[in-house]
BALOBA-1460 file (C-alpha; in Angstrom, 3 decimals):
// residues 67
<rec num="1" residu="m" x="110.931" y="0.171" z="77.634"/>
<rec num="2" residu="d" x="107.315" y="-0.964" z="77.459"/>
<rec num="3" residu="c" x="104.405" y="1.206" z="78.585"/>
<rec num="4" residu="d" x="103.913" y="-0.544" z="81.956"/>
<rec num="5" residu="t" x="107.605" y="-0.279" z="82.812"/>
<rec num="6" residu="e" x="107.633" y="3.416" z="81.936"/>
<rec num="7" residu="l" x="104.557" y="4.050" z="84.105"/>
<rec num="8" residu="d" x="106.117" y="2.116" z="87.004"/>
<rec num="9" residu="a" x="109.325" y="4.154" z="86.688"/>
<rec num="10" residu="r" x="107.363" y="7.441" z="86.713"/>
<rec num="11" residu="d" x="105.283" y="6.317" z="89.712"/>
<rec num="12" residu="l" x="108.456" y="5.371" z="91.599"/>
<rec num="13" residu="a" x="110.110" y="8.703" z="90.748"/>
<rec num="14" residu="s" x="107.015" y="10.582" z="91.937"/>
<rec num="15" residu="l" x="106.930" y="8.609" z="95.184"/>
<rec num="16" residu="k" x="110.633" y="9.279" z="95.795"/>
<rec num="17" residu="r" x="110.057" y="13.026" z="95.285"/>
<rec num="18" residu="a" x="107.153" y="12.997" z="97.739"/>
<rec num="19" residu="l" x="108.976" y="10.904" z="100.340"/>
<rec num="20" residu="g" x="112.284" y="12.753" z="100.181"/>
<rec num="21" residu="n" x="115.627" y="11.366" z="101.266"/>
<rec num="22" residu="p" x="115.065" y="11.526" z="105.038"/>
<rec num="23" residu="l" x="111.915" y="9.387" z="104.869"/>
<rec num="24" residu="l" x="113.468" y="7.016" z="102.325"/>
<rec num="25" residu="d" x="116.411" y="6.576" z="104.689"/>
<rec num="26" residu="l" x="114.045" y="5.696" z="107.555"/>
<rec num="27" residu="l" x="112.176" y="3.166" z="105.444"/>
<rec num="28" residu="s" x="115.363" y="1.537" z="104.173"/>
<rec num="29" residu="d" x="116.886" y="1.265" z="107.676"/>
<rec num="30" residu="p" x="116.618" y="-2.433" z="108.644"/>
<rec num="31" residu="a" x="116.253" y="-1.443" z="112.312"/>
<rec num="32" residu="t" x="113.129" y="0.643" z="111.624"/>
<rec num="33" residu="n" x="110.122" y="-1.076" z="113.127"/>
<rec num="34" residu="e" x="107.517" y="1.645" z="112.514"/>
<rec num="35" residu="v" x="107.180" y="5.060" z="110.906"/>
<rec num="36" residu="a" x="104.156" y="7.191" z="111.813"/>
<rec num="37" residu="l" x="102.872" y="10.592" z="110.772"/>
<rec num="38" residu="n" x="100.752" y="12.569" z="113.217"/>
<rec num="39" residu="p" x="97.998" y="14.934" z="112.021"/>
<rec num="40" residu="d" x="100.191" y="17.879" z="113.089"/>
<rec num="41" residu="g" x="102.875" y="16.779" z="110.587"/>
<rec num="42" residu="r" x="105.354" y="15.317" z="113.067"/>
<rec num="43" residu="l" x="107.091" y="12.209" z="111.738"/>
<rec num="44" residu="w" x="107.975" y="9.462" z="114.208"/>
<rec num="45" residu="q" x="110.262" y="6.451" z="114.013"/>
<rec num="46" residu="e" x="110.459" y="3.378" z="116.202"/>
<rec num="47" residu="r" x="113.595" y="1.298" z="115.906"/>
<rec num="48" residu="l" x="113.921" y="-2.272" z="117.072"/>
<rec num="49" residu="g" x="114.390" y="-2.288" z="120.828"/>
<rec num="50" residu="g" x="113.741" y="1.452" z="121.069"/>
<rec num="51" residu="r" x="110.962" y="3.904" z="121.699"/>
<rec num="52" residu="m" x="109.154" y="6.161" z="119.254"/>
<rec num="53" residu="h" x="110.957" y="9.445" z="118.701"/>
<rec num="54" residu="c" x="110.219" y="12.440" z="116.519"/>
<rec num="55" residu="v" x="112.546" y="12.530" z="113.516"/>
<rec num="56" residu="g" x="111.111" y="15.481" z="111.596"/>
<rec num="57" residu="r" x="108.049" y="16.859" z="109.900"/>
<rec num="58" residu="l" x="106.139" y="16.177" z="106.700"/>
<rec num="59" residu="d" x="103.794" y="18.772" z="105.243"/>
<rec num="60" residu="a" x="100.210" y="17.859" z="104.405"/>
<rec num="61" residu="a" x="100.681" y="18.184" z="100.620"/>
<rec num="62" residu="n" x="103.534" y="15.655" z="100.565"/>
<rec num="63" residu="a" x="101.623" y="13.340" z="102.890"/>
<rec num="64" residu="m" x="98.669" y="13.363" z="100.486"/>
<rec num="65" residu="n" x="100.993" y="12.662" z="97.529"/>
<rec num="66" residu="i" x="102.361" y="9.629" z="99.337"/>
<rec num="67" residu="i" x="98.897" y="8.301" z="100.105"/>
């Protein structure tokens, strides 16, 4: 494994830890049109043909790690 590949793998692992399975599931859902995070930590999803609905919360530390 070359240096760039190892760095990419570590970055991806770090991002997966920060996102967590629920957010990864939202992002991998082909029907997801939008995912939004409000300043109060509420996480919202809009699916194709649907309205935005609250699907959970994300704490500020994890949000900053993702950014």
